[in-house]
Backbone atoms as SQL, in Angstrom:
CREATE TABLE atoms (id INTEGER PRIMARY KEY, chain TEXT, resi INTEGER, resn TEXT, atom TEXT, x REAL, y REAL, z REAL);
INSERT INTO atoms VALUES
  (1, 'A', 1, 'MET', 'N', -13.865, 13.099, -11.736),
  (2, 'A', 1, 'MET', 'CA', -13.550, 11.840, -11.093),
  (3, 'A', 1, 'MET', 'C', -13.751, 11.988, -9.586),
  (4, 'A', 2, 'ASP', 'N', -14.267, 10.948, -8.977),
  (5, 'A', 2, 'ASP', 'CA', -14.485, 10.920, -7.534),
  (6, 'A', 2, 'ASP', 'C', -13.145, 10.989, -6.807),
  (7, 'A', 3, 'GLU', 'N', -13.146, 11.601, -5.645),
  (8, 'A', 3, 'GLU', 'CA', -11.942, 11.706, -4.826),
  (9, 'A', 3, 'GLU', 'C', -11.446, 10.325, -4.398),
  (10, 'A', 4, 'TYR', 'N', -12.364, 9.379, -4.227),
  (11, 'A', 4, 'TYR', 'CA', -12.014, 8.039, -3.781),
  (12, 'A', 4, 'TYR', 'C', -12.280, 7.036, -4.890),
  (13, 'A', 5, 'ALA', 'N', -11.429, 6.011, -4.960),
  (14, 'A', 5, 'ALA', 'CA', -11.576, 4.976, -5.979),
  (15, 'A', 5, 'ALA', 'C', -10.954, 3.684, -5.471),
  (16, 'A', 6, 'TRP', 'N', -11.607, 2.564, -5.773),
  (17, 'A', 6, 'TRP', 'CA', -11.031, 1.263, -5.480),
  (18, 'A', 6, 'TRP', 'C', -9.992, 0.941, -6.541),
  (19, 'A', 7, 'PRO', 'N', -9.005, 0.125, -6.217),
  (20, 'A', 7, 'PRO', 'CA', -8.009, -0.256, -7.228),
  (21, 'A', 7, 'PRO', 'C', -8.663, -0.988, -8.396),
  (22, 'A', 8, 'THR', 'N', -8.418, -0.498, -9.600),
  (23, 'A', 8, 'THR', 'CA', -8.934, -1.145, -10.811),
  (24, 'A', 8, 'THR', 'C', -7.897, -1.008, -11.911),
  (25, 'A', 9, 'GLY', 'N', -8.072, -1.782, -12.954),
  (26, 'A', 9, 'GLY', 'CA', -7.223, -1.659, -14.123),
  (27, 'A', 9, 'GLY', 'C', -6.393, -2.901, -14.378),
  (28, 'A', 10, 'PRO', 'N', -5.748, -2.936, -15.528),
  (29, 'A', 10, 'PRO', 'CA', -5.011, -4.140, -15.932),
  (30, 'A', 10, 'PRO', 'C', -3.783, -4.440, -15.073),
  (31, 'A', 11, 'ASP', 'N', -3.239, -3.460, -14.394),
  (32, 'A', 11, 'ASP', 'CA', -2.048, -3.681, -13.578),
  (33, 'A', 11, 'ASP', 'C', -2.365, -4.034, -12.130),
  (34, 'A', 12, 'VAL', 'N', -3.637, -4.113, -11.775),
  (35, 'A', 12, 'VAL', 'CA', -4.039, -4.455, -10.415),
  (36, 'A', 12, 'VAL', 'C', -4.124, -5.978, -10.322),
  (37, 'A', 13, 'PRO', 'N', -3.398, -6.575, -9.375),
  (38, 'A', 13, 'PRO', 'CA', -3.451, -8.037, -9.269),
  (39, 'A', 13, 'PRO', 'C', -4.840, -8.521, -8.867),
  (40, 'A', 14, 'ALA', 'N', -5.260, -9.634, -9.449),
  (41, 'A', 14, 'ALA', 'CA', -6.549, -10.229, -9.116),
  (42, 'A', 14, 'ALA', 'C', -6.503, -10.758, -7.688),
  (43, 'A', 15, 'ALA', 'N', -7.647, -10.726, -7.016),
  (44, 'A', 15, 'ALA', 'CA', -7.723, -11.163, -5.617),
  (45, 'A', 15, 'ALA', 'C', -7.194, -12.584, -5.445),
  (46, 'A', 16, 'GLY', 'N', -7.502, -13.464, -6.365),
  (47, 'A', 16, 'GLY', 'CA', -7.026, -14.845, -6.283),
  (48, 'A', 16, 'GLY', 'C', -5.512, -14.935, -6.361),
  (49, 'A', 17, 'GLU', 'N', -4.909, -14.131, -7.201),
  (50, 'A', 17, 'GLU', 'CA', -3.448, -14.111, -7.310),
  (51, 'A', 17, 'GLU', 'C', -2.805, -13.566, -6.047),
  (52, 'A', 18, 'VAL', 'N', -3.404, -12.529, -5.483),
  (53, 'A', 18, 'VAL', 'CA', -2.887, -11.968, -4.225),
  (54, 'A', 18, 'VAL', 'C', -2.936, -13.039, -3.138),
  (55, 'A', 19, 'ARG', 'N', -4.035, -13.744, -3.059),
  (56, 'A', 19, 'ARG', 'CA', -4.209, -14.789, -2.043),
  (57, 'A', 19, 'ARG', 'C', -3.221, -15.942, -2.258),
  (58, 'A', 20, 'ARG', 'N', -3.112, -16.435, -3.487),
  (59, 'A', 20, 'ARG', 'CA', -2.213, -17.548, -3.778),
  (60, 'A', 20, 'ARG', 'C', -0.746, -17.181, -3.562),
  (61, 'A', 21, 'SER', 'N', -0.404, -15.930, -3.729),
  (62, 'A', 21, 'SER', 'CA', 0.977, -15.467, -3.603),
  (63, 'A', 21, 'SER', 'C', 1.325, -14.970, -2.204),
  (64, 'A', 22, 'TRP', 'N', 0.391, -15.084, -1.252),
  (65, 'A', 22, 'TRP', 'CA', 0.587, -14.473, 0.057),
  (66, 'A', 22, 'TRP', 'C', 1.870, -14.933, 0.747),
  (67, 'A', 23, 'ALA', 'N', 2.143, -16.219, 0.791),
  (68, 'A', 23, 'ALA', 'CA', 3.355, -16.711, 1.470),
  (69, 'A', 23, 'ALA', 'C', 4.608, -16.131, 0.817),
  (70, 'A', 24, 'ALA', 'N', 4.637, -16.077, -0.502),
  (71, 'A', 24, 'ALA', 'CA', 5.787, -15.507, -1.217),
  (72, 'A', 24, 'ALA', 'C', 5.895, -14.003, -0.957),
  (73, 'A', 25, 'THR', 'N', 4.758, -13.327, -0.859),
  (74, 'A', 25, 'THR', 'CA', 4.763, -11.892, -0.583),
  (75, 'A', 25, 'THR', 'C', 5.361, -11.609, 0.792),
  (76, 'A', 26, 'VAL', 'N', 4.921, -12.342, 1.801),
  (77, 'A', 26, 'VAL', 'CA', 5.437, -12.148, 3.158),
  (78, 'A', 26, 'VAL', 'C', 6.940, -12.436, 3.199),
  (79, 'A', 27, 'ALA', 'N', 7.372, -13.471, 2.491),
  (80, 'A', 27, 'ALA', 'CA', 8.797, -13.804, 2.457),
  (81, 'A', 27, 'ALA', 'C', 9.607, -12.712, 1.759),
  (82, 'A', 28, 'ALA', 'N', 9.051, -12.132, 0.695),
  (83, 'A', 28, 'ALA', 'CA', 9.764, -11.101, -0.074),
  (84, 'A', 28, 'ALA', 'C', 9.750, -9.743, 0.612),
  (85, 'A', 29, 'LEU', 'N', 8.745, -9.507, 1.485),
  (86, 'A', 29, 'LEU', 'CA', 8.567, -8.191, 2.105),
  (87, 'A', 29, 'LEU', 'C', 8.448, -8.300, 3.627),
  (88, 'A', 30, 'PRO', 'N', 9.515, -8.753, 4.305),
  (89, 'A', 30, 'PRO', 'CA', 9.424, -8.830, 5.764),
  (90, 'A', 30, 'PRO', 'C', 9.275, -7.442, 6.385),
  (91, 'A', 31, 'VAL', 'N', 8.795, -7.418, 7.625),
  (92, 'A', 31, 'VAL', 'CA', 8.678, -6.162, 8.352),
  (93, 'A', 31, 'VAL', 'C', 10.032, -5.456, 8.323),
  (94, 'A', 32, 'GLY', 'N', 9.998, -4.152, 8.034),
  (95, 'A', 32, 'GLY', 'CA', 11.213, -3.354, 7.933),
  (96, 'A', 32, 'GLY', 'C', 11.697, -3.149, 6.501),
  (97, 'A', 33, 'THR', 'N', 11.118, -3.879, 5.544),
  (98, 'A', 33, 'THR', 'CA', 11.511, -3.746, 4.139),
  (99, 'A', 33, 'THR', 'C', 11.092, -2.396, 3.591),
  (100, 'A', 34, 'ARG', 'N', 11.975, -1.756, 2.865),
  (101, 'A', 34, 'ARG', 'CA', 11.674, -0.503, 2.166),
  (102, 'A', 34, 'ARG', 'C', 10.962, -0.847, 0.864),
  (103, 'A', 35, 'ILE', 'N', 9.917, -0.110, 0.565),
  (104, 'A', 35, 'ILE', 'CA', 9.166, -0.331, -0.682),
  (105, 'A', 35, 'ILE', 'C', 8.987, 0.990, -1.414),
  (106, 'A', 36, 'THR', 'N', 8.758, 0.871, -2.712),
  (107, 'A', 36, 'THR', 'CA', 8.289, 1.975, -3.536),
  (108, 'A', 36, 'THR', 'C', 7.133, 1.437, -4.358),
  (109, 'A', 37, 'GLY', 'N', 6.276, 2.332, -4.801),
  (110, 'A', 37, 'GLY', 'CA', 5.156, 1.894, -5.606),
  (111, 'A', 37, 'GLY', 'C', 4.260, 3.045, -6.010),
  (112, 'A', 38, 'GLU', 'N', 3.168, 2.674, -6.666),
  (113, 'A', 38, 'GLU', 'CA', 2.208, 3.653, -7.187),
  (114, 'A', 38, 'GLU', 'C', 0.877, 3.521, -6.465),
  (115, 'A', 39, 'VAL', 'N', 0.289, 4.649, -6.115),
  (116, 'A', 39, 'VAL', 'CA', -1.038, 4.648, -5.503),
  (117, 'A', 39, 'VAL', 'C', -2.043, 4.266, -6.587),
  (118, 'A', 40, 'ILE', 'N', -2.747, 3.152, -6.340),
  (119, 'A', 40, 'ILE', 'CA', -3.701, 2.655, -7.338),
  (120, 'A', 40, 'ILE', 'C', -5.141, 2.688, -6.828),
  (121, 'A', 41, 'GLY', 'N', -5.326, 3.139, -5.606),
  (122, 'A', 41, 'GLY', 'CA', -6.673, 3.259, -5.047),
  (123, 'A', 41, 'GLY', 'C', -6.644, 4.158, -3.825),
  (124, 'A', 42, 'ARG', 'N', -7.753, 4.888, -3.617),
  (125, 'A', 42, 'ARG', 'CA', -7.878, 5.788, -2.457),
  (126, 'A', 42, 'ARG', 'C', -9.232, 5.565, -1.815),
  (127, 'A', 43, 'GLN', 'N', -9.224, 5.479, -0.500),
  (128, 'A', 43, 'GLN', 'CA', -10.448, 5.379, 0.274),
  (129, 'A', 43, 'GLN', 'C', -10.280, 6.275, 1.496),
  (130, 'A', 44, 'PRO', 'N', -11.351, 6.605, 2.188),
  (131, 'A', 44, 'PRO', 'CA', -11.229, 7.476, 3.356),
  (132, 'A', 44, 'PRO', 'C', -10.279, 6.920, 4.423),
  (133, 'A', 45, 'PHE', 'N', -10.061, 5.608, 4.417),
  (134, 'A', 45, 'PHE', 'CA', -9.219, 4.973, 5.436),
  (135, 'A', 45, 'PHE', 'C', -7.759, 4.824, 5.017),
  (136, 'A', 46, 'GLY', 'N', -7.412, 5.133, 3.756),
  (137, 'A', 46, 'GLY', 'CA', -6.022, 5.023, 3.321),
  (138, 'A', 46, 'GLY', 'C', -5.876, 4.847, 1.821),
  (139, 'A', 47, 'VAL', 'N', -4.637, 4.525, 1.406),
  (140, 'A', 47, 'VAL', 'CA', -4.351, 4.344, -0.013),
  (141, 'A', 47, 'VAL', 'C', -3.812, 2.940, -0.273),
  (142, 'A', 48, 'PHE', 'N', -4.219, 2.385, -1.417),
  (143, 'A', 48, 'PHE', 'CA', -3.718, 1.095, -1.880),
  (144, 'A', 48, 'PHE', 'C', -2.536, 1.355, -2.812),
  (145, 'A', 49, 'ILE', 'N', -1.503, 0.523, -2.671),
  (146, 'A', 49, 'ILE', 'CA', -0.261, 0.730, -3.413),
  (147, 'A', 49, 'ILE', 'C', 0.131, -0.554, -4.140),
  (148, 'A', 50, 'ARG', 'N', 0.462, -0.419, -5.424),
  (149, 'A', 50, 'ARG', 'CA', 1.063, -1.516, -6.178),
  (150, 'A', 50, 'ARG', 'C', 2.561, -1.425, -5.924),
  (151, 'A', 51, 'ILE', 'N', 3.148, -2.453, -5.333),
  (152, 'A', 51, 'ILE', 'CA', 4.546, -2.435, -4.927),
  (153, 'A', 51, 'ILE', 'C', 5.444, -2.808, -6.099),
  (154, 'A', 52, 'ASP', 'N', 6.424, -1.962, -6.362),
  (155, 'A', 52, 'ASP', 'CA', 7.389, -2.237, -7.431),
  (156, 'A', 52, 'ASP', 'C', 8.107, -3.558, -7.159),
  (157, 'A', 53, 'GLY', 'N', 8.195, -4.403, -8.185),
  (158, 'A', 53, 'GLY', 'CA', 8.951, -5.641, -8.107),
  (159, 'A', 53, 'GLY', 'C', 8.233, -6.807, -7.448),
  (160, 'A', 54, 'VAL', 'N', 7.038, -6.593, -6.931),
  (161, 'A', 54, 'VAL', 'CA', 6.260, -7.666, -6.306),
  (162, 'A', 54, 'VAL', 'C', 4.848, -7.591, -6.891),
  (163, 'A', 55, 'PRO', 'N', 4.668, -8.133, -8.098),
  (164, 'A', 55, 'PRO', 'CA', 3.443, -7.882, -8.860),
  (165, 'A', 55, 'PRO', 'C', 2.145, -8.386, -8.235),
  (166, 'A', 56, 'ASN', 'N', 2.189, -9.402, -7.391),
  (167, 'A', 56, 'ASN', 'CA', 0.951, -9.924, -6.814),
  (168, 'A', 56, 'ASN', 'C', 0.737, -9.474, -5.378),
  (169, 'A', 57, 'ALA', 'N', 1.408, -8.405, -4.981),
  (170, 'A', 57, 'ALA', 'CA', 1.246, -7.865, -3.630),
  (171, 'A', 57, 'ALA', 'C', 0.361, -6.625, -3.662),
  (172, 'A', 58, 'MET', 'N', -0.396, -6.454, -2.590),
  (173, 'A', 58, 'MET', 'CA', -1.218, -5.253, -2.422),
  (174, 'A', 58, 'MET', 'C', -0.839, -4.631, -1.084),
  (175, 'A', 59, 'ALA', 'N', -0.428, -3.379, -1.118),
  (176, 'A', 59, 'ALA', 'CA', -0.083, -2.670, 0.115),
  (177, 'A', 59, 'ALA', 'C', -1.186, -1.686, 0.453),
  (178, 'A', 60, 'LEU', 'N', -1.290, -1.404, 1.737),
  (179, 'A', 60, 'LEU', 'CA', -2.237, -0.411, 2.217),
  (180, 'A', 60, 'LEU', 'C', -1.524, 0.478, 3.221),
  (181, 'A', 61, 'ALA', 'N', -1.571, 1.778, 2.974),
  (182, 'A', 61, 'ALA', 'CA', -1.091, 2.774, 3.932),
  (183, 'A', 61, 'ALA', 'C', -2.345, 3.407, 4.534),
  (184, 'A', 62, 'GLU', 'N', -2.603, 3.099, 5.806),
  (185, 'A', 62, 'GLU', 'CA', -3.827, 3.556, 6.470),
  (186, 'A', 62, 'GLU', 'C', -3.635, 4.925, 7.116),
  (187, 'A', 63, 'ILE', 'N', -4.728, 5.649, 7.232),
  (188, 'A', 63, 'ILE', 'CA', -4.656, 6.993, 7.804),
  (189, 'A', 63, 'ILE', 'C', -4.264, 6.978, 9.275),
  (190, 'A', 64, 'THR', 'N', -4.374, 5.828, 9.932),
  (191, 'A', 64, 'THR', 'CA', -3.965, 5.760, 11.341),
  (192, 'A', 64, 'THR', 'C', -2.475, 6.047, 11.492),
  (193, 'A', 65, 'ALA', 'N', -1.703, 5.886, 10.421),
  (194, 'A', 65, 'ALA', 'CA', -0.261, 6.172, 10.446),
  (195, 'A', 65, 'ALA', 'C', 0.054, 7.545, 9.856),
  (196, 'A', 66, 'MET', 'N', -0.962, 8.294, 9.440),
  (197, 'A', 66, 'MET', 'CA', -0.766, 9.584, 8.772),
  (198, 'A', 66, 'MET', 'C', -0.969, 10.729, 9.764),
  (199, 'A', 67, 'PRO', 'N', -0.081, 11.727, 9.767),
  (200, 'A', 67, 'PRO', 'CA', -0.334, 12.906, 10.600),
  (201, 'A', 67, 'PRO', 'C', -1.681, 13.536, 10.230),
  (202, 'A', 68, 'GLN', 'N', -2.420, 14.011, 11.222),
  (203, 'A', 68, 'GLN', 'CA', -3.785, 14.505, 11.007),
  (204, 'A', 68, 'GLN', 'C', -3.869, 15.665, 10.026),
  (205, 'A', 69, 'TRP', 'N', -2.850, 16.470, 9.931),
  (206, 'A', 69, 'TRP', 'CA', -2.923, 17.659, 9.080),
  (207, 'A', 69, 'TRP', 'C', -2.518, 17.383, 7.622),
  (208, 'A', 70, 'MET', 'N', -2.123, 16.151, 7.322),
  (209, 'A', 70, 'MET', 'CA', -1.702, 15.831, 5.951),
  (210, 'A', 70, 'MET', 'C', -2.872, 15.283, 5.145),
  (211, 'A', 71, 'ASP', 'N', -2.691, 15.253, 3.830),
  (212, 'A', 71, 'ASP', 'CA', -3.676, 14.679, 2.922),
  (213, 'A', 71, 'ASP', 'C', -3.154, 13.366, 2.362),
  (214, 'A', 72, 'LEU', 'N', -4.079, 12.507, 1.969),
  (215, 'A', 72, 'LEU', 'CA', -3.692, 11.261, 1.300),
  (216, 'A', 72, 'LEU', 'C', -3.053, 11.572, -0.047),
  (217, 'A', 73, 'PRO', 'N', -2.048, 10.800, -0.453),
  (218, 'A', 73, 'PRO', 'CA', -1.501, 10.983, -1.798),
  (219, 'A', 73, 'PRO', 'C', -2.559, 10.654, -2.852),
  (220, 'A', 74, 'GLY', 'N', -2.464, 11.300, -3.997),
  (221, 'A', 74, 'GLY', 'CA', -3.435, 11.105, -5.070),
  (222, 'A', 74, 'GLY', 'C', -3.190, 9.846, -5.878),
  (223, 'A', 75, 'LEU', 'N', -4.211, 9.452, -6.627),
  (224, 'A', 75, 'LEU', 'CA', -4.067, 8.323, -7.550),
  (225, 'A', 75, 'LEU', 'C', -2.909, 8.585, -8.501),
  (226, 'A', 76, 'GLY', 'N', -2.098, 7.573, -8.736),
  (227, 'A', 76, 'GLY', 'CA', -0.968, 7.700, -9.637),
  (228, 'A', 76, 'GLY', 'C', 0.287, 8.239, -8.985),
  (229, 'A', 77, 'SER', 'N', 0.194, 8.682, -7.727),
  (230, 'A', 77, 'SER', 'CA', 1.387, 9.192, -7.035),
  (231, 'A', 77, 'SER', 'C', 2.383, 8.064, -6.809),
  (232, 'A', 78, 'LEU', 'N', 3.664, 8.388, -6.949),
  (233, 'A', 78, 'LEU', 'CA', 4.719, 7.448, -6.613),
  (234, 'A', 78, 'LEU', 'C', 5.109, 7.705, -5.168),
  (235, 'A', 79, 'VAL', 'N', 5.116, 6.643, -4.371),
  (236, 'A', 79, 'VAL', 'CA', 5.378, 6.767, -2.943),
  (237, 'A', 79, 'VAL', 'C', 6.431, 5.758, -2.515),
  (238, 'A', 80, 'SER', 'N', 6.997, 6.000, -1.348),
  (239, 'A', 80, 'SER', 'CA', 7.917, 5.036, -0.745),
  (240, 'A', 80, 'SER', 'C', 7.613, 4.956, 0.733),
  (241, 'A', 81, 'GLY', 'N', 8.029, 3.868, 1.333),
  (242, 'A', 81, 'GLY', 'CA', 7.766, 3.671, 2.747),
  (243, 'A', 81, 'GLY', 'C', 8.389, 2.406, 3.260),
  (244, 'A', 82, 'GLU', 'N', 7.867, 1.947, 4.398),
  (245, 'A', 82, 'GLU', 'CA', 8.415, 0.779, 5.073),
  (246, 'A', 82, 'GLU', 'C', 7.282, -0.143, 5.512),
  (247, 'A', 83, 'VAL', 'N', 7.484, -1.440, 5.291),
  (248, 'A', 83, 'VAL', 'CA', 6.524, -2.445, 5.737),
  (249, 'A', 83, 'VAL', 'C', 6.568, -2.500, 7.260),
  (250, 'A', 84, 'PHE', 'N', 5.377, -2.414, 7.898),
  (251, 'A', 84, 'PHE', 'CA', 5.362, -2.546, 9.348),
  (252, 'A', 84, 'PHE', 'C', 4.427, -3.654, 9.841),
  (253, 'A', 85, 'TRP', 'N', 3.667, -4.297, 8.932),
  (254, 'A', 85, 'TRP', 'CA', 2.759, -5.355, 9.350),
  (255, 'A', 85, 'TRP', 'C', 2.287, -6.139, 8.143),
  (256, 'A', 86, 'HIS', 'N', 1.875, -7.390, 8.372),
  (257, 'A', 86, 'HIS', 'CA', 1.245, -8.218, 7.345),
  (258, 'A', 86, 'HIS', 'C', -0.148, -8.588, 7.851),
  (259, 'A', 87, 'ALA', 'N', -1.172, -8.189, 7.140),
  (260, 'A', 87, 'ALA', 'CA', -2.550, -8.497, 7.526),
  (261, 'A', 87, 'ALA', 'C', -3.001, -9.736, 6.761),
  (262, 'A', 88, 'ALA', 'N', -2.800, -10.899, 7.372),
  (263, 'A', 88, 'ALA', 'CA', -3.081, -12.168, 6.704),
  (264, 'A', 88, 'ALA', 'C', -4.564, -12.343, 6.376),
  (265, 'A', 89, 'HIS', 'N', -5.458, -11.781, 7.192),
  (266, 'A', 89, 'HIS', 'CA', -6.894, -11.984, 6.975),
  (267, 'A', 89, 'HIS', 'C', -7.374, -11.393, 5.646),
  (268, 'A', 90, 'ASN', 'N', -6.702, -10.348, 5.156),
  (269, 'A', 90, 'ASN', 'CA', -7.096, -9.796, 3.856),
  (270, 'A', 90, 'ASN', 'C', -5.913, -9.656, 2.898),
  (271, 'A', 91, 'HIS', 'N', -4.807, -10.313, 3.228),
  (272, 'A', 91, 'HIS', 'CA', -3.643, -10.409, 2.353),
  (273, 'A', 91, 'HIS', 'C', -3.091, -9.046, 1.940),
  (274, 'A', 92, 'GLN', 'N', -2.958, -8.162, 2.925),
  (275, 'A', 92, 'GLN', 'CA', -2.433, -6.818, 2.673),
  (276, 'A', 92, 'GLN', 'C', -1.131, -6.606, 3.426),
  (277, 'A', 93, 'VAL', 'N', -0.219, -5.935, 2.752),
  (278, 'A', 93, 'VAL', 'CA', 1.034, -5.511, 3.357),
  (279, 'A', 93, 'VAL', 'C', 0.796, -4.096, 3.877),
  (280, 'A', 94, 'LYS', 'N', 0.925, -3.900, 5.174),
  (281, 'A', 94, 'LYS', 'CA', 0.691, -2.581, 5.761),
  (282, 'A', 94, 'LYS', 'C', 1.990, -1.772, 5.690),
  (283, 'A', 95, 'VAL', 'N', 1.868, -0.527, 5.246),
  (284, 'A', 95, 'VAL', 'CA', 3.023, 0.327, 4.980),
  (285, 'A', 95, 'VAL', 'C', 2.839, 1.677, 5.650),
  (286, 'A', 96, 'ARG', 'N', 3.927, 2.216, 6.179),
  (287, 'A', 96, 'ARG', 'CA', 3.940, 3.612, 6.649),
  (288, 'A', 96, 'ARG', 'C', 4.764, 4.398, 5.645),
  (289, 'A', 97, 'LEU', 'N', 4.161, 5.413, 5.058),
  (290, 'A', 97, 'LEU', 'CA', 4.822, 6.190, 4.012),
  (291, 'A', 97, 'LEU', 'C', 5.899, 7.105, 4.580),
  (292, 'A', 98, 'ASP', 'N', 6.969, 7.282, 3.813),
  (293, 'A', 98, 'ASP', 'CA', 8.087, 8.142, 4.227),
  (294, 'A', 98, 'ASP', 'C', 7.622, 9.564, 4.503),
  (295, 'A', 99, 'GLU', 'N', 6.730, 10.095, 3.659),
  (296, 'A', 99, 'GLU', 'CA', 6.288, 11.493, 3.838),
  (297, 'A', 99, 'GLU', 'C', 5.555, 11.655, 5.167),
  (298, 'A', 100, 'TRP', 'N', 4.914, 10.610, 5.648),
  (299, 'A', 100, 'TRP', 'CA', 4.228, 10.679, 6.933),
  (300, 'A', 100, 'TRP', 'C', 5.236, 10.635, 8.074),
  (301, 'A', 101, 'ARG', 'N', 6.240, 9.789, 7.918),
  (302, 'A', 101, 'ARG', 'CA', 7.275, 9.680, 8.951),
  (303, 'A', 101, 'ARG', 'C', 8.045, 10.987, 9.060),
  (304, 'A', 102, 'ALA', 'N', 8.415, 11.576, 7.928),
  (305, 'A', 102, 'ALA', 'CA', 9.176, 12.824, 7.916),
  (306, 'A', 102, 'ALA', 'C', 8.378, 13.954, 8.571),
  (307, 'A', 103, 'ALA', 'N', 7.068, 13.961, 8.382),
  (308, 'A', 103, 'ALA', 'CA', 6.226, 15.006, 8.951),
  (309, 'A', 103, 'ALA', 'C', 6.158, 14.901, 10.480),
  (310, 'A', 104, 'ASP', 'N', 6.346, 13.703, 11.009),
  (311, 'A', 104, 'ASP', 'CA', 6.322, 13.486, 12.466),
  (312, 'A', 104, 'ASP', 'C', 7.620, 13.910, 13.149),
  (313, 'A', 105, 'GLU', 'N', 8.682, 14.013, 12.359),
  (314, 'A', 105, 'GLU', 'CA', 10.008, 14.310, 12.953),
  (315, 'A', 105, 'GLU', 'C', 10.229, 15.780, 13.162);
């Protein structure tokens, strides 16, 4: 299997659903909200996360928030973190992972 993969599979919300649910997603996940979820996609720029309890939300933890010496979590990894931004142009919830924050301390 390739090291990188786009989110796919039956549990990945369709783009139209993510878009239609955007206002509800932002309301349910304000900045500062703690999240948990599963890594469902990996790219050189970060990982996509399916957020527990918010089925039509797509989170992205970008490498810009990751310490340089760390590796991206693997597909299927369970992660937790905090919402720090909402990217309305592509309907993504931006997240900083706890393991990245702990490594900075």
